[in-house]
C-alpha positions as CSV (number, residue, x, y, z in Angstrom):
1,M,322.7,-88.3,87.4
2,G,322.5,-86.1,84.3
3,K,325.5,-84.6,82.5
4,T,327.5,-82.0,84.4
5,K,328.7,-78.8,82.7
6,P,332.6,-78.6,82.2
7,R,334.2,-76.6,84.9
8,S,335.6,-73.2,83.9
9,P,339.4,-72.9,84.2
10,F,339.0,-69.3,85.4
11,P,338.9,-70.0,89.1
12,F,342.0,-72.1,88.8
13,L,343.9,-69.3,87.0
14,V,342.8,-66.8,89.7
15,G,343.9,-69.2,92.4
16,F,347.3,-69.8,90.7
17,F,347.9,-66.1,90.3
18,L,347.1,-65.4,93.9
19,I,349.4,-68.2,95.0
20,L,352.3,-66.7,93.0
21,I,351.8,-63.3,94.5
22,F,351.7,-64.8,98.0
23,L,354.9,-66.9,97.4
24,N,356.7,-63.9,96.0
25,F,355.7,-61.7,99.0
26,W,356.6,-64.5,101.4
27,V,360.1,-65.2,99.9
28,V,361.0,-61.5,99.8
29,R,359.7,-61.0,103.4
30,E,361.5,-64.0,104.8
31,N,364.9,-63.4,103.2
32,T,365.2,-59.6,103.3
33,D,365.9,-57.4,106.3
34,I,364.3,-53.9,106.4
35,L,366.8,-51.3,107.7
36,S,366.5,-47.6,108.6
37,Y,368.6,-45.2,106.5
38,S,370.8,-44.4,109.4
39,D,371.4,-48.1,110.1
40,F,372.3,-48.5,106.5
41,L,374.9,-45.8,106.6
42,A,376.4,-47.2,109.7
43,R,376.9,-50.6,108.1
44,V,378.4,-49.0,105.0
45,Q,380.9,-47.1,107.2
46,Q,381.7,-50.4,109.1
47,G,382.5,-52.2,105.8
48,E,379.7,-54.7,106.1
49,V,378.0,-53.9,102.9
50,K,379.0,-55.9,99.8
51,D,377.0,-54.2,97.0
52,V,373.8,-52.1,96.5
53,R,371.3,-51.4,93.8
54,I,369.9,-47.9,93.9
55,S,366.4,-47.1,92.5
56,K,364.4,-44.0,92.5
57,E,362.6,-44.9,95.8
58,T,364.5,-47.8,97.5
59,I,368.0,-49.1,98.0
60,L,368.5,-52.9,97.9
61,G,371.7,-54.5,99.0
62,A,373.6,-57.4,100.2
63,L,375.8,-57.8,103.3
64,K,379.2,-59.5,103.3
65,T,378.2,-61.7,106.3
66,P,374.6,-62.3,107.7
67,G,373.4,-59.8,110.2
68,P,372.0,-60.4,113.7
69,S,368.7,-61.5,112.1
70,G,370.5,-64.1,110.0
71,K,369.7,-62.4,106.7
72,K,372.2,-61.2,104.1
73,S,369.8,-59.1,101.9
74,F,368.4,-55.8,103.1
75,T,366.3,-52.9,101.8
76,T,365.9,-49.3,102.9
77,V,364.1,-46.2,101.7
78,R,366.2,-43.9,99.6
79,I,366.9,-40.4,100.8
80,E,368.4,-37.6,98.7
81,D,372.0,-37.7,100.1
82,P,374.9,-36.2,98.1
83,Q,377.4,-37.9,100.4
84,L,376.1,-41.4,99.7
85,V,378.1,-42.0,96.4
86,P,381.5,-40.8,97.9
87,L,380.9,-43.0,101.0
88,L,380.2,-46.0,98.8
89,Q,383.4,-45.4,96.7
90,K,385.4,-44.9,99.8
91,Q,384.3,-48.2,101.3
92,Q,384.7,-49.9,97.9
93,V,381.0,-50.9,97.8
94,T,379.8,-52.0,94.3
95,F,376.7,-49.9,93.4
96,T,374.5,-49.9,90.4
97,A,371.4,-47.8,89.4
98,E,368.1,-49.5,88.8
99,P,366.2,-48.0,85.8
100,E,362.7,-46.8,86.6
101,M,359.9,-49.1,85.4
102,P,357.9,-47.8,82.4
103,F,354.5,-46.4,83.3
104,W,352.7,-48.9,81.2
105,F,354.4,-51.8,83.1
106,K,353.4,-50.3,86.4
107,T,349.9,-49.9,85.2
108,M,349.7,-53.6,84.1
109,L,351.2,-54.7,87.3
110,W,348.2,-53.2,89.2
111,A,345.6,-53.7,86.6
112,I,345.9,-57.4,86.1
113,P,345.1,-58.4,89.8
114,I,342.3,-55.8,89.9
115,F,340.8,-57.2,86.7
116,L,341.0,-60.8,88.0
117,I,339.3,-59.9,91.2
118,L,336.5,-58.0,89.5
119,R,336.0,-60.8,87.1
120,F,335.8,-63.3,89.9
121,W,333.2,-61.1,91.7
122,S,331.2,-60.7,88.5
123,V,331.0,-64.4,87.7
124,Y,330.4,-65.8,91.1
125,F,329.3,-63.2,93.7
126,R,327.0,-61.3,91.4
127,R,325.3,-64.6,90.4
128,G,324.9,-65.3,94.1
129,L,323.2,-62.0,94.6
130,G,320.3,-63.1,92.4
131,E,321.2,-63.1,88.7
132,G,321.5,-66.9,88.7
133,R,320.1,-69.8,90.6
134,G,321.6,-70.3,94.1
135,G,321.4,-67.0,95.8
136,L,324.2,-65.4,97.8
137,L,327.0,-67.9,98.2
138,G,324.5,-70.6,97.3
139,L,322.4,-70.1,100.4
140,T,319.1,-69.9,98.5
141,R,319.9,-72.9,96.3
142,S,317.5,-75.8,97.0
143,K,319.0,-78.7,98.8
144,A,316.9,-81.2,97.1
145,K,318.6,-84.5,96.0
146,L,318.0,-85.4,92.4
147,Y,317.7,-89.0,91.4
148,I,317.5,-89.7,87.7
149,E,315.3,-92.6,86.5
150,K,318.3,-94.9,86.2
151,D,319.2,-94.3,89.9
152,I,315.8,-95.5,91.2
153,T,315.5,-99.2,91.4
154,T,312.6,-99.2,93.9
155,T,309.2,-100.4,92.5
156,F,305.8,-101.4,93.8
157,D,307.1,-104.9,94.3
158,D,309.3,-103.6,97.1
159,V,306.3,-102.1,98.9
160,A,304.0,-104.6,100.7
161,G,301.2,-104.5,103.2
162,V,299.5,-101.4,101.7
163,D,297.6,-102.7,98.7
164,E,294.9,-100.0,98.8
165,A,297.5,-97.2,98.8
166,K,299.4,-98.8,95.9
167,E,296.2,-99.1,93.9
168,E,295.3,-95.4,94.5
169,L,298.8,-94.2,93.7
170,S,299.2,-96.3,90.6
171,E,296.9,-93.7,88.9
172,V,299.7,-91.2,89.4
173,V,302.1,-93.5,87.6
174,K,299.7,-93.9,84.7
175,F,299.4,-90.1,84.4
176,L,303.2,-89.6,84.3
177,E,303.4,-92.3,81.6
178,N,300.5,-91.0,79.5
179,P,299.2,-87.6,80.6
180,E,297.0,-87.2,77.5
181,Q,294.8,-90.1,78.5
182,F,293.6,-88.2,81.6
183,S,293.1,-84.9,79.9
184,R,291.1,-86.1,76.8
185,L,287.7,-85.6,78.7
186,G,288.7,-82.4,80.4
187,G,289.8,-84.0,83.7
188,R,293.0,-83.3,85.5
189,I,295.3,-85.3,87.8
190,P,295.5,-84.1,91.4
191,K,298.2,-81.4,91.8
192,G,299.5,-82.8,95.0
193,V,299.2,-86.1,96.9
194,L,299.8,-86.1,100.7
195,L,301.0,-89.4,102.2
196,V,299.7,-89.7,105.8
197,G,300.6,-92.4,108.3
198,P,302.5,-93.4,111.4
199,P,306.3,-93.3,111.4
200,G,308.0,-96.3,109.7
201,T,305.0,-97.3,107.5
202,G,306.9,-96.7,104.2
203,K,305.7,-93.3,103.0
204,T,309.1,-92.3,101.6
205,L,309.5,-95.8,100.1
206,M,306.2,-95.5,98.4
207,A,307.2,-92.1,96.9
208,R,310.4,-93.6,95.5
209,A,308.4,-96.6,94.2
210,I,306.1,-94.3,92.2
211,A,309.1,-92.6,90.6
212,G,310.7,-96.0,89.9
213,E,307.5,-97.3,88.3
214,A,307.0,-94.2,86.2
215,K,310.7,-94.0,85.3
216,V,310.9,-90.2,85.8
217,P,313.4,-88.0,87.8
218,F,312.8,-87.9,91.5
219,L,313.5,-84.7,93.5
220,S,313.6,-85.3,97.2
221,I,313.9,-82.8,100.1
222,N,313.1,-82.7,103.8
223,G,310.8,-80.0,105.1
224,S,313.4,-78.8,107.6
225,E,315.9,-78.0,104.9
226,F,313.9,-74.9,103.9
227,I,314.1,-73.2,107.2
228,E,317.2,-71.1,108.0
229,M,318.1,-68.4,110.5
230,F,317.9,-65.7,107.8
231,V,314.5,-64.5,106.9
232,G,313.7,-65.0,103.2
233,L,316.1,-67.9,102.5
234,G,313.3,-70.5,102.9
235,A,311.1,-68.7,100.4
236,A,314.0,-68.4,98.0
237,R,314.7,-72.1,98.3
238,V,311.1,-73.0,97.6
239,R,311.2,-70.9,94.4
240,D,314.4,-72.6,93.3
241,L,313.0,-76.1,94.1
242,F,309.9,-75.5,92.0
243,Q,312.0,-74.0,89.2
244,Q,314.1,-77.2,89.2
245,A,311.0,-79.3,89.0
246,R,309.7,-77.3,86.0
247,D,313.0,-77.8,84.2
248,L,313.0,-81.5,84.8
249,A,309.3,-82.2,83.9
250,P,308.0,-84.8,83.8
251,C,309.2,-85.6,87.3
252,I,308.1,-86.2,90.9
253,L,308.8,-83.6,93.6
254,F,308.8,-85.2,97.1
255,I,308.8,-83.1,100.3
256,D,309.3,-85.4,103.3
257,E,308.2,-84.3,106.8
258,I,306.2,-81.4,105.3
259,D,304.9,-80.5,108.8
260,A,308.3,-78.9,109.5
261,V,307.4,-76.1,106.9
262,G,303.6,-76.4,106.7
263,K,302.7,-76.1,110.3
264,L,299.5,-74.2,111.2
265,R,300.1,-70.5,111.2
266,S,299.4,-68.5,114.4
267,G,297.0,-65.6,114.5
268,A,299.4,-63.4,116.5
269,I,302.0,-61.0,115.1
270,V,305.2,-63.0,114.5
271,T,308.8,-62.1,114.3
272,G,312.1,-63.9,113.9
273,G,312.1,-67.6,113.3
274,N,308.3,-67.8,113.1
275,E,308.3,-65.1,110.5
276,E,310.7,-67.1,108.4
277,K,308.5,-70.2,108.7
278,E,305.4,-68.3,107.6
279,Q,307.2,-66.7,104.7
280,T,308.4,-70.1,103.6
281,L,304.9,-71.6,103.9
282,G,303.4,-68.6,102.0
283,Q,305.8,-69.1,99.2
284,L,305.0,-72.8,99.1
285,L,301.3,-72.0,98.8
286,A,301.9,-69.5,96.1
287,E,304.1,-71.9,94.1
288,M,301.5,-74.7,94.3
289,D,298.8,-72.3,93.1
290,G,300.8,-71.3,90.1
291,F,301.9,-74.8,89.3
292,D,300.6,-76.5,86.2
293,S,300.2,-80.2,86.9
294,S,299.5,-80.9,83.2
295,R,303.2,-80.4,82.5
296,G,303.9,-83.7,84.2
297,V,305.1,-82.7,87.6
298,I,303.5,-84.4,90.6
299,I,304.0,-83.0,94.1
300,L,304.2,-85.7,96.8
301,A,304.5,-85.0,100.5
302,A,304.6,-87.1,103.6
303,T,303.8,-86.4,107.2
304,N,302.9,-88.3,110.4
305,R,301.3,-85.2,111.9
306,P,298.5,-84.2,109.5
307,E,296.5,-82.6,112.4
308,I,299.0,-79.7,112.7
309,L,299.2,-78.8,109.0
310,D,297.8,-75.5,107.8
311,P,294.3,-75.8,106.3
312,A,295.4,-73.7,103.3
313,L,297.9,-76.4,102.4
314,L,295.2,-79.1,102.3
315,R,292.5,-77.3,100.4
316,A,291.5,-78.4,96.9
317,G,293.9,-77.2,94.2
318,R,297.0,-77.9,96.4
319,F,297.1,-81.3,98.1
320,D,293.9,-82.6,96.5
321,R,294.3,-86.1,97.7
322,Q,295.4,-87.7,101.0
323,V,296.4,-91.3,101.0
324,L,296.6,-93.2,104.3
325,I,299.5,-95.5,104.7
326,D,298.7,-97.2,108.0
327,N,300.3,-99.9,110.1
328,P,299.7,-103.2,108.2
329,D,297.2,-105.9,109.3
330,Q,298.2,-109.5,109.9
331,R,298.1,-110.4,106.2
332,G,300.0,-107.2,105.3
333,R,302.7,-108.0,108.0
334,A,303.2,-111.4,106.4
335,Q,303.6,-109.8,103.0
336,I,306.2,-107.3,104.4
337,L,308.1,-110.1,106.1
338,K,308.3,-112.0,102.7
339,V,310.0,-108.9,101.2
340,H,312.6,-108.6,104.0
341,I,313.5,-112.3,104.3
342,K,315.0,-112.2,100.8
343,N,318.3,-111.1,102.3
344,I,318.5,-113.8,105.0
345,K,318.8,-117.6,105.1
346,L,315.5,-118.7,106.4
347,D,314.6,-122.1,107.8
348,P,311.9,-123.7,105.6
349,N,309.8,-124.6,108.6
350,V,309.3,-120.9,109.6
351,S,305.7,-119.8,109.4
352,L,305.6,-116.1,108.5
353,E,301.9,-116.1,109.3
354,N,302.7,-117.1,112.9
355,V,305.4,-114.4,113.2
356,A,303.0,-111.9,111.7
357,G,300.4,-112.9,114.4
358,L,302.9,-112.1,117.1
359,T,303.6,-108.6,115.9
360,P,300.3,-106.6,116.1
361,G,300.9,-102.9,115.8
362,F,304.3,-103.3,114.1
363,S,305.1,-101.0,111.2
364,G,307.1,-101.9,108.1
365,A,310.3,-100.4,109.6
366,D,309.7,-102.4,112.8
367,L,309.3,-105.6,110.8
368,A,312.5,-104.9,108.9
369,N,314.3,-104.5,112.2
370,L,312.7,-107.7,113.5
371,V,314.1,-109.7,110.5
372,N,317.5,-108.2,111.2
373,E,317.4,-109.0,114.9
374,A,316.3,-112.6,114.2
375,A,319.3,-113.0,111.9
376,L,321.6,-111.7,114.6
377,F,320.1,-114.1,117.1
378,A,320.7,-117.0,114.7
379,T,324.3,-115.8,114.1
380,R,325.0,-115.6,117.9
381,R,324.0,-119.3,118.4
382,N,326.0,-120.3,115.2
383,G,322.8,-121.5,113.5
384,E,322.7,-122.6,109.9
385,S,319.5,-120.7,109.3
386,V,317.0,-118.3,111.0
387,T,314.3,-120.3,112.8
388,E,311.0,-119.3,114.2
389,S,312.4,-119.3,117.8
390,D,314.9,-116.7,116.6
391,F,312.0,-114.5,115.5
392,V,310.3,-115.0,118.9
393,Q,313.4,-114.0,120.7
394,A,313.8,-110.9,118.5
395,I,310.1,-109.9,119.2
396,E,310.8,-110.2,122.9
397,R,313.9,-108.2,122.6
398,I,312.1,-105.4,120.7
399,V,308.9,-105.3,122.8
400,A,310.2,-106.0,126.3
401,G,313.9,-105.3,126.1
402,L,317.1,-107.3,126.8
403,E,316.9,-110.2,129.2
404,K,318.6,-109.5,132.6
405,H,319.6,-112.9,133.9
406,S,322.2,-111.3,136.1
407,R,319.5,-109.6,138.2
408,I,319.1,-111.7,141.3
409,M,315.5,-111.7,142.6
410,H,314.3,-112.6,146.1
411,P,312.3,-115.9,146.1
412,D,309.2,-114.1,147.4
413,E,309.4,-111.5,144.6
414,K,309.9,-114.3,142.0
415,R,306.8,-116.1,143.4
416,R,304.7,-113.0,143.3
417,I,305.7,-112.3,139.7
418,A,304.9,-115.8,138.7
419,F,301.4,-115.6,140.1
420,H,300.9,-112.1,138.6
421,E,301.8,-113.3,135.1
422,M,299.7,-116.5,135.5
423,G,296.8,-114.2,136.5
424,H,297.1,-112.3,133.2
425,A,297.4,-115.5,131.2
426,T,294.4,-117.2,132.8
427,A,292.2,-114.1,132.4
428,S,293.2,-113.9,128.8
429,L,292.5,-117.6,128.1
430,I,289.0,-117.4,129.7
431,L,287.9,-113.8,128.8
432,G,289.8,-113.2,125.6
433,P,288.8,-116.0,123.2
434,S,290.2,-114.0,120.2
435,E,293.7,-114.3,121.7
436,K,296.1,-117.1,122.3
437,V,298.7,-117.0,125.1
438,H,302.0,-117.5,123.3
439,K,304.5,-117.3,126.1
440,I,304.8,-116.4,129.8
441,S,308.1,-115.4,131.4
442,I,309.3,-114.1,134.7
443,V,312.8,-113.1,133.4
444,P,313.4,-109.4,134.0
445,R,313.7,-107.4,130.8
446,G,314.4,-103.8,129.8
447,M,314.3,-101.0,132.4
448,G,311.3,-102.0,134.5
449,S,309.7,-105.2,133.2
450,L,309.9,-108.0,135.8
451,G,307.8,-110.4,133.8
452,Y,305.6,-110.5,130.7
453,T,302.9,-112.4,128.9
454,I,302.9,-112.5,125.1
455,R,299.4,-112.9,123.6
456,R,298.8,-113.6,120.0
457,P,295.5,-112.3,118.4
458,T,293.8,-114.9,116.3
459,E,292.1,-112.2,114.1
460,D,292.3,-108.5,113.4
461,R,289.7,-106.5,115.3
462,Y,288.9,-102.8,114.7
463,L,285.9,-102.3,117.0
464,L,285.2,-103.4,120.6
465,D,281.8,-103.7,122.0
466,E,280.9,-102.9,125.6
467,D,281.3,-106.6,126.7
468,Q,284.7,-106.8,125.1
469,M,285.9,-103.6,126.8
470,I,284.9,-105.0,130.2
471,R,286.8,-108.3,129.4
472,K,289.9,-106.3,128.2
473,I,289.9,-104.4,131.5
474,S,289.5,-107.7,133.4
475,V,292.6,-109.2,131.6
476,L,294.6,-106.1,132.5
477,L,293.5,-106.5,136.2
478,G,294.2,-110.3,136.1
479,G,297.7,-109.9,137.6
480,R,296.4,-107.8,140.4
481,A,293.5,-110.2,141.0
482,A,295.9,-113.2,141.2
483,E,298.1,-111.4,143.8
484,K,295.1,-110.6,145.9
485,L,293.6,-114.1,145.5
486,F,296.7,-116.3,146.1
487,L,299.0,-114.0,148.2
488,N,296.4,-112.1,150.0
489,S,298.2,-108.8,149.3
490,T,299.0,-106.5,146.4
491,S,302.2,-104.9,145.2
492,T,303.5,-102.1,142.9
493,G,303.9,-104.5,140.0
494,A,300.4,-103.7,138.6
495,A,301.1,-100.0,138.3
496,D,301.2,-100.0,134.5
497,D,298.1,-102.3,134.3
498,L,296.1,-99.9,136.5
499,V,296.9,-96.9,134.3
500,K,295.8,-98.7,131.1
501,A,292.7,-100.1,132.8
502,T,291.7,-96.7,134.2
503,D,292.2,-95.1,130.8
504,L,289.9,-97.7,129.1
505,A,287.3,-97.3,131.8
506,R,287.3,-93.5,131.5
507,S,287.0,-93.7,127.7
508,M,284.0,-96.0,128.1
509,V,282.3,-93.2,130.2
510,T,283.5,-90.0,128.6
511,R,284.0,-91.0,124.9
512,F,282.0,-94.1,124.0
513,G,278.7,-93.4,125.9
514,M,278.9,-96.8,127.7
515,S,277.6,-95.5,131.0
516,E,273.8,-95.2,131.6
517,P,274.1,-92.5,134.4
518,I,276.3,-90.3,132.2
519,G,274.5,-91.0,129.0
520,L,275.6,-90.5,125.4
521,A,277.4,-87.2,125.8
522,A,281.1,-87.1,124.7
523,L,282.8,-85.3,127.6
524,E,286.4,-85.5,126.4
525,D,287.9,-84.0,123.2
526,R,290.4,-86.3,121.6
527,E,292.2,-86.4,118.3
528,L,294.1,-89.1,116.5
529,T,297.9,-88.6,116.2
530,F,300.1,-90.9,114.2
531,L,303.0,-90.3,116.6
532,S,301.3,-92.5,119.1
533,P,298.9,-95.5,118.7
534,E,296.4,-94.0,121.1
535,M,294.2,-91.0,120.8
536,V,295.7,-87.9,122.4
537,S,293.5,-85.8,124.7
538,R,293.1,-82.2,123.8
539,G,291.4,-81.5,127.1
540,R,288.1,-82.0,128.8
541,I,285.0,-80.3,127.6
542,P,283.7,-77.9,130.3
543,I,281.5,-80.0,132.6
544,S,279.8,-79.4,135.9
545,E,281.2,-80.5,139.3
546,E,278.3,-82.9,139.7
547,T,279.0,-84.5,136.3
548,S,282.7,-84.8,137.1
549,K,281.8,-86.7,140.3
550,N,279.5,-89.0,138.4
551,I,282.3,-89.7,135.9
552,D,284.7,-90.6,138.7
553,H,282.0,-92.8,140.3
554,E,281.3,-94.7,137.0
555,V,285.0,-95.2,136.3
556,K,285.4,-96.7,139.8
557,T,282.3,-98.9,139.3
558,I,283.6,-100.3,136.0
559,L,287.0,-101.1,137.5
560,E,285.6,-102.8,140.5
561,K,283.2,-104.9,138.5
562,S,286.0,-105.9,136.0
563,F,288.2,-106.8,139.0
564,R,285.4,-108.9,140.5
565,L,285.0,-110.7,137.2
566,A,288.7,-111.4,137.0
567,V,288.7,-112.7,140.6
568,K,285.7,-114.9,139.9
569,E,287.3,-116.6,136.8
570,L,290.7,-117.0,138.5
571,S,289.1,-118.6,141.6
572,A,287.6,-121.3,139.4
573,N,291.1,-122.1,138.0
574,R,293.2,-122.3,141.1
575,A,294.8,-125.5,140.2
576,F,295.9,-124.3,136.7
577,I,297.4,-121.0,138.2
578,E,299.2,-122.8,141.1
579,K,300.7,-125.4,138.8
580,G,301.7,-122.8,136.2
581,A,303.3,-120.5,138.9
582,Q,305.2,-123.5,140.3
583,K,306.5,-124.4,136.8
584,L,307.4,-120.8,136.1
585,M,309.5,-120.6,139.2
586,E,311.4,-123.8,138.2
587,Q,312.1,-122.9,134.5
588,E,311.3,-119.2,134.3
589,T,309.5,-119.5,130.9
590,L,306.5,-121.3,129.6
591,D,305.9,-121.5,125.9
592,E,302.6,-122.1,124.1
593,K,303.0,-125.9,124.2
594,D,303.6,-125.9,128.0
595,I,300.6,-123.6,128.6
596,L,298.3,-125.8,126.5
597,E,299.4,-128.9,128.3
598,L,298.7,-127.3,131.7
599,W,295.4,-125.9,130.5
600,E,294.1,-129.3,129.2
601,K,295.1,-131.0,132.5
602,Y,294.1,-128.5,135.1
603,A,291.6,-126.0,133.6
604,N,288.0,-125.9,134.8
605,K,286.2,-126.8,131.6
606,K,282.8,-126.0,133.0
607,V,283.8,-122.5,133.8
608,T,285.4,-122.1,130.4
609,S,282.1,-122.9,128.6
610,I,280.1,-120.6,130.9
611,A,282.6,-117.8,130.2
612,A,282.4,-118.4,126.5
613,T,278.6,-118.2,126.4
614,A,278.6,-115.1,128.5
615,Q,280.3,-113.1,125.7
616,S,277.0,-111.8,124.3
617,E,275.7,-110.7,127.7
618,K,275.5,-107.0,128.6
619,V,277.7,-105.3,131.1
620,T,274.7,-105.3,133.4
621,A,275.2,-109.0,133.7
622,Y,278.2,-108.4,135.8
623,R,276.5,-105.7,138.0
């Protein structure tokens, strides 16, 4: 951090003075009894008073023995009484007169505390009211954390799996290092860069890496830290934050979770908390408009909800550039794993490519957690190093939950689950040639999983054609088909499969135009949200009752045809499914080696080749 200004001794002097006053008041209060004048005279007449000191306004004295309150000293208000002095002489009480304090001394006694209080108010409270940075009692001071260049050790080497984003953001680093290079032809660097992506993909890490590469100060604040219950504080904090950035230029100003402050404004009249949010957003927009990026200040922001940001925040001249930091592909996941395994003792036989293939959809944060879980598994078994089996167990722990060996299952349920999972595995082996079945288990896990099948993609796919969609639905219905085919009944175990299959079938009809009766019309409005891997529906487009019936009919038709396809392929591989289910009931888990041995021995090769050649056929081939 930068040098801090020496603290003023003034607050300590004020505090010391106030403590002295308090101690003096407390000592006097605790050791002195306050008497009425009549009580004082009565004690003098009874011979209890030892001596007194008489001043113009009070009488202070001491008793020969402690009174009922346990105090020997007392004080009372003086009254003009000509009989007092003869009474004291008669009772042989020693008395003296206290001289009156000079006027100047009385004045100083009152003036010094008043001066100190006014000085304290002038230096601190008046500054809080707006004459200095920080606002009233520091409420308007920005809560941004400042990291000086020597505090930032993160670089682009610590960020993996997002090569395109790093390449685009390296331009920002070059500008901070040499701004004249970009302005010599009249161009300008983007004023703001918005990092967009799902949670855990490394947006904040990327921002710190930019600051670390450029070796400039890094101001970091969360969007929620602007908003308070008092209207106007958020706007004041925005002003203070941008003033800090100007003072530190060249630097990077990073606003994390900007959707907390930059949410789309409503058209209705707002009050209270919403008014505070809108004032804060308005001030942010105004500051970005008046911000000169040529001074070497780059504004970075991160969000996983770009769809709710106000359009005024995203227009040119504010956040000019949006950089997508998405979940990594298989090669990117392997690169991220290489970064995180530096801190663990890894077995040399571990293939990070295999581990990356088992983690489709994992973010950078998920992979960091995976490495940690694998290390914990290796520690529990007292291993010398982390092996690939530890990674597999960690993946199962993260995806499916903790194993529940203590849950005792009825033999009939166990048998049904075995056939169900073998149905999924068989359908995947036949109808999903781009996937390998890595493991089958009937050990209960998590809150509701009674069994699971882990499939490993052999390649990254970003598009699905009509045939692949049908096959994907058939794999989802493979468990239900196996129950129907081998047990002649169905159960509740396929509930989640049916939901996913129905959603895919409906998407084929209403979004992807894969139904001839419905045609090419998109009948469902969906948007991509990074909070979930799936598209989130914003509602159906108004359609007629007849079209709605046709949609339901087409969805049902696709599901039925996919189910028949699954039954057909499973029927041709009865021996493989029966032997696999039997082995599952014996040892509860089949790994990839066991599955391949059973497949080579019992699979119907003829059907497999037919299924493989049918990949290019249209959906109508199954009708």
